[in-house]
C-alpha positions as CSV (number, residue, x, y, z in Angstrom):
1,M,-49.5,-3.1,31.0
2,G,-49.5,-5.5,27.9
3,E,-53.0,-4.4,27.0
4,G,-52.1,-0.7,27.4
5,Y,-49.1,-1.2,25.3
6,A,-51.0,-2.9,22.5
7,R,-53.6,-0.2,22.5
8,R,-51.0,2.6,22.0
9,E,-49.3,0.6,19.3
10,F,-52.8,0.1,17.5
11,L,-53.5,3.9,17.8
12,K,-50.0,4.7,16.5
13,F,-50.5,2.6,13.4
14,A,-54.1,3.8,12.9
15,V,-52.8,7.4,12.7
16,M,-50.1,6.4,10.4
17,A,-52.5,4.8,8.0
18,A,-54.9,7.8,8.2
19,G,-51.9,10.0,7.2
20,V,-51.2,7.9,4.2
21,R,-54.8,7.9,3.1
22,V,-54.8,11.8,3.4
23,E,-51.6,12.1,1.5
24,R,-52.9,9.9,-1.3
25,A,-56.2,11.7,-1.5
26,T,-54.4,15.1,-1.7
27,A,-52.1,13.9,-4.5
28,A,-55.3,12.6,-6.4
29,A,-57.0,15.9,-5.9
30,R,-53.9,17.7,-7.5
31,E,-54.0,15.2,-10.5
32,R,-57.7,16.1,-11.1
33,G,-56.8,19.7,-11.8
34,S,-55.7,22.9,-10.3
35,G,-59.0,25.1,-10.7
36,G,-56.9,28.1,-12.1
37,Q,-54.4,28.0,-9.0
38,A,-50.7,28.4,-9.3
39,P,-48.7,25.1,-10.1
40,T,-48.3,22.8,-7.1
41,A,-44.9,21.7,-5.9
42,S,-44.9,18.4,-7.7
43,Q,-46.0,20.1,-11.0
44,S,-43.3,22.8,-10.6
45,Q,-40.7,20.0,-10.5
46,R,-41.2,19.3,-14.1
47,P,-38.9,21.3,-16.5
48,R,-40.3,24.8,-17.3
49,R,-41.5,24.6,-20.8
50,F,-43.5,26.7,-23.2
51,L,-46.9,25.1,-23.9
52,I,-49.4,25.6,-26.6
53,D,-52.7,23.8,-26.2
54,S,-53.5,23.1,-29.8
55,H,-57.0,21.7,-28.9
56,Q,-59.1,23.9,-26.6
57,H,-62.7,24.2,-27.2
58,F,-64.5,27.6,-26.7
59,N,-67.1,27.7,-23.9
60,R,-69.9,30.3,-23.8
61,A,-70.1,30.0,-20.1
62,P,-69.4,33.0,-18.1
63,G,-65.9,33.2,-16.7
64,Y,-64.5,30.8,-19.3
65,F,-61.7,33.1,-20.5
66,D,-61.0,34.3,-16.9
67,T,-60.4,30.6,-15.9
68,L,-58.4,29.9,-19.2
69,V,-56.0,32.9,-18.5
70,S,-55.6,32.4,-14.7
71,T,-54.8,28.7,-15.4
72,Y,-52.6,29.1,-18.4
73,R,-50.6,32.2,-17.8
74,P,-48.7,30.9,-14.7
75,R,-47.9,27.8,-16.5
76,N,-46.2,29.5,-19.5
77,A,-49.1,28.3,-21.6
78,M,-51.2,29.4,-24.5
79,A,-54.4,27.9,-26.0
80,C,-55.8,27.6,-29.4
81,V,-59.5,28.3,-28.7
82,L,-61.7,26.6,-31.3
83,T,-64.5,28.8,-31.8
84,P,-67.8,28.5,-33.7
85,M,-69.2,31.7,-35.3
86,A,-71.5,32.3,-32.4
87,G,-68.5,32.8,-30.2
88,F,-66.5,34.9,-32.7
89,E,-66.8,38.2,-30.9
90,A,-66.0,36.8,-27.5
91,T,-62.9,35.0,-28.7
92,K,-61.7,38.0,-30.8
93,K,-62.0,40.3,-27.7
94,A,-60.2,37.7,-25.4
95,A,-57.4,37.3,-27.9
96,A,-56.9,41.2,-28.1
97,A,-57.0,41.4,-24.2
98,H,-54.7,38.4,-23.5
99,P,-52.4,37.8,-26.6
100,D,-50.0,36.0,-24.4
101,V,-52.6,33.3,-23.8
102,V,-55.3,33.2,-26.3
103,V,-54.7,32.0,-29.9
104,P,-58.0,32.4,-31.8
105,Y,-59.1,29.6,-34.1
106,G,-62.4,29.2,-35.9
107,R,-64.7,26.3,-36.3
108,I,-66.7,25.6,-39.4
109,N,-69.2,23.0,-40.8
110,V,-67.7,21.9,-44.1
111,D,-71.1,21.1,-45.5
112,D,-72.5,24.4,-44.7
113,T,-72.6,26.7,-47.8
114,A,-71.6,29.6,-45.5
115,A,-68.3,28.0,-44.8
116,P,-66.3,29.9,-47.4
117,E,-67.5,33.2,-46.0
118,E,-66.8,32.1,-42.4
119,I,-63.4,31.2,-43.2
120,A,-62.8,34.7,-44.7
121,R,-64.2,36.3,-41.7
122,F,-62.1,34.3,-39.4
123,A,-58.9,35.0,-41.4
124,D,-59.6,38.8,-41.7
125,A,-59.9,38.9,-38.0
126,G,-56.6,37.4,-37.4
127,F,-57.6,33.9,-36.4
128,K,-54.9,31.3,-36.9
129,G,-56.7,28.0,-37.7
130,I,-60.0,26.4,-38.4
131,K,-61.4,23.2,-36.7
132,M,-63.6,20.8,-38.7
133,H,-65.7,17.9,-37.5
134,S,-68.6,15.7,-38.7
135,P,-68.5,15.7,-42.4
136,R,-71.3,14.1,-44.4
137,R,-68.6,12.8,-46.9
138,N,-65.1,11.5,-46.4
139,W,-62.6,14.2,-45.4
140,D,-60.9,13.9,-48.8
141,D,-64.0,14.1,-50.9
142,P,-63.1,16.6,-53.7
143,Q,-66.2,18.5,-52.8
144,Y,-64.4,19.9,-49.9
145,F,-61.2,20.9,-51.8
146,H,-62.2,24.6,-52.5
147,L,-62.2,25.0,-48.6
148,Y,-58.8,23.4,-48.2
149,A,-57.5,25.6,-50.9
150,Q,-58.8,28.7,-49.1
151,L,-57.2,27.5,-45.9
152,Q,-53.9,27.0,-47.6
153,Q,-54.2,30.3,-49.4
154,R,-55.0,32.2,-46.1
155,R,-52.2,30.2,-44.2
156,L,-54.6,28.8,-41.7
157,V,-54.0,25.6,-39.9
158,A,-56.4,22.9,-40.7
159,L,-57.6,20.9,-37.6
160,F,-59.5,17.7,-38.5
161,H,-61.3,15.5,-36.1
162,T,-60.3,11.9,-36.8
163,G,-61.5,8.6,-35.5
164,I,-64.2,8.0,-33.0
165,A,-66.8,10.6,-32.3
166,S,-69.6,11.1,-29.6
167,H,-73.2,10.3,-30.4
168,S,-76.4,12.3,-30.0
169,D,-80.0,11.1,-29.6
170,T,-81.0,12.8,-32.9
171,P,-80.3,11.4,-36.4
172,Q,-76.7,12.2,-37.6
173,D,-75.3,12.5,-41.1
174,T,-71.8,11.6,-40.2
175,S,-69.8,8.7,-38.8
176,M,-66.2,7.9,-37.6
177,A,-65.8,6.1,-40.9
178,R,-65.9,9.5,-42.7
179,M,-62.9,10.7,-40.5
180,R,-60.3,8.2,-40.9
181,P,-56.8,9.6,-40.6
182,S,-55.7,8.2,-44.0
183,Y,-58.0,10.8,-45.7
184,L,-55.5,13.5,-44.3
185,D,-52.8,11.9,-46.4
186,T,-54.9,12.7,-49.5
187,I,-55.3,16.3,-48.4
188,A,-51.7,16.7,-47.5
189,R,-50.5,15.5,-51.0
190,A,-53.2,17.8,-52.8
191,F,-52.3,20.9,-50.6
192,P,-48.5,20.7,-49.8
193,E,-48.3,24.0,-48.3
194,L,-51.1,23.5,-45.9
195,Y,-50.4,22.7,-42.2
196,I,-52.7,19.8,-41.0
197,Q,-53.5,18.6,-37.6
198,G,-55.4,15.5,-36.9
199,A,-57.1,15.2,-33.6
200,H,-56.8,12.1,-31.4
201,L,-54.1,10.3,-33.4
202,G,-56.9,8.8,-35.4
203,N,-58.2,6.7,-32.5
204,P,-58.5,3.8,-32.9
205,W,-56.5,3.9,-36.3
206,Y,-53.3,4.8,-34.7
207,D,-51.0,3.0,-37.2
208,E,-52.8,4.7,-40.0
209,A,-52.4,8.1,-38.6
210,A,-48.7,7.6,-37.7
211,E,-47.7,6.2,-41.2
212,A,-49.6,9.2,-42.8
213,A,-47.6,11.6,-40.6
214,R,-44.3,9.8,-41.4
215,W,-44.6,10.7,-45.0
216,D,-46.3,14.0,-44.9
217,P,-44.0,16.8,-43.6
218,R,-46.9,19.3,-42.7
219,L,-49.2,16.6,-41.1
220,Y,-49.2,16.4,-37.2
221,F,-51.4,14.7,-34.8
222,D,-52.5,15.4,-31.2
223,L,-53.2,12.7,-28.5
224,T,-56.2,14.3,-26.9
225,G,-59.3,12.4,-25.9
226,S,-59.5,8.8,-24.5
227,S,-56.3,7.3,-25.8
228,L,-53.9,8.1,-22.9
229,I,-56.7,6.9,-20.6
230,K,-57.5,3.7,-22.2
231,K,-53.9,2.8,-22.8
232,T,-52.7,3.7,-19.3
233,K,-51.6,0.2,-18.5
234,N,-49.6,-0.1,-21.8
235,L,-48.5,3.4,-22.7
236,A,-45.2,2.0,-24.3
237,V,-47.4,0.7,-27.1
238,F,-47.2,4.2,-28.8
239,K,-43.7,3.4,-29.6
240,E,-44.9,0.6,-31.8
241,Y,-47.0,3.1,-33.7
242,L,-44.3,5.9,-33.7
243,W,-41.4,3.7,-34.5
244,W,-39.0,5.5,-36.7
245,E,-36.0,7.5,-35.5
246,G,-35.7,9.8,-38.6
247,P,-35.1,9.1,-42.3
248,T,-35.2,5.3,-42.9
249,A,-35.3,3.0,-45.9
250,H,-38.8,3.2,-47.5
251,S,-39.5,6.7,-45.9
252,S,-39.4,10.3,-46.6
253,P,-35.9,11.7,-46.7
254,H,-37.4,14.6,-44.6
255,A,-38.7,12.3,-41.9
256,V,-38.2,13.5,-38.4
257,Y,-38.1,11.5,-35.1
258,A,-41.5,10.0,-34.9
259,F,-42.7,11.5,-31.6
260,E,-42.0,15.0,-33.0
261,K,-45.1,14.5,-35.3
262,L,-47.1,14.9,-32.1
263,V,-48.5,18.2,-30.7
264,F,-49.8,18.8,-27.4
265,G,-53.5,19.5,-26.7
266,T,-56.2,18.9,-24.1
267,D,-59.7,18.9,-25.5
268,E,-60.8,19.3,-21.9
269,A,-61.7,22.3,-19.7
270,P,-58.9,24.7,-18.9
271,E,-58.7,23.6,-15.2
272,N,-57.6,20.1,-16.4
273,L,-54.4,21.4,-17.9
274,D,-52.1,19.9,-15.3
275,T,-54.0,16.5,-15.5
276,V,-53.6,16.2,-19.3
277,V,-49.9,17.2,-19.1
278,G,-49.5,14.4,-16.6
279,R,-51.1,12.0,-19.1
280,Y,-48.7,13.1,-21.8
281,E,-45.6,12.9,-19.4
282,A,-46.6,9.4,-18.5
283,M,-46.7,8.3,-22.2
284,L,-43.4,10.0,-23.1
285,D,-41.7,8.5,-20.0
286,A,-42.9,5.1,-21.0
287,C,-41.7,5.6,-24.6
288,G,-38.3,7.2,-23.5
289,V,-38.8,10.4,-25.4
290,P,-35.9,12.9,-24.8
291,E,-36.5,16.4,-23.4
292,A,-35.6,18.2,-26.5
293,S,-38.4,16.4,-28.4
294,R,-40.8,17.0,-25.5
295,R,-40.2,20.6,-25.8
296,K,-41.2,20.4,-29.5
297,I,-44.4,18.4,-28.7
298,Y,-45.5,20.7,-26.0
299,G,-45.1,23.9,-27.7
300,E,-42.2,24.6,-30.0
301,T,-43.6,23.0,-33.1
302,M,-47.0,24.8,-32.9
303,A,-45.1,28.0,-32.2
304,R,-43.0,27.5,-35.4
305,I,-46.2,26.8,-37.4
306,L,-48.1,29.7,-35.9
307,G,-45.3,32.2,-36.1
308,I,-45.3,32.7,-32.2
309,P,-41.9,33.4,-30.4
310,V,-40.9,30.5,-28.0
311,R,-41.0,31.8,-24.4
312,A,-38.4,30.7,-21.9
């Protein structure tokens, strides 16, 4: 009898352990992304917010916009789709068909002589911003100022890559050293009416990015990329970079709460939206950011900049 009892107890605990493993695997699968499905129960427990993904790259793959719309629409989300001229027509068409989801942005090469004409074409078609990456000179080189003046005059958001960048096997004429966040401070001072977004909070120059944003009222940063992954075990560190509560001694009288200089973005495939929101939430929880500020980060700030009504 003792042997039979022991066997029954062993089987009972084995079944319980298997159930725990299945539950954990299911949770992990949910964290990896939704694949365009409706939000899960755990995701729907978050406050309903209006989201604007300010850093979503165009993909020419068939079905890209279908996936984007089916993923973002049920989550009350929009996406700024950063589009090279090769994808101009596709994004223009998608923005017309899905204005509640797609915010069209262009993408240019600042060293290309065609850049001014491309900016004009994007602006004339109703695109709202321009993404720039991989300059041959520093971002604040005066050679590029005519482009920034054009962006300011056209009221386009200027989105700059800052910090580390991926490598290719072919020779490159750029470097992360050309894309330090401090260069955006120069641009913000020279073009005070230009709204500027720096990508990746200047990774790894977080202090530099934060201090530039503290002083420049129209300069914001997203936290896309590897930062929220590599800092997973110490997310509270972002409170050291974004340290101020508002106007302080030795700061702008127009300074706002530091975390309100962040805007949400993914820089990942549309189906990873929930995963990236989860990373942001973990960081904001670790830093004790209040809900009113989170709403600004996730969508209200970009809505104000872009002239988009905030949806409940």
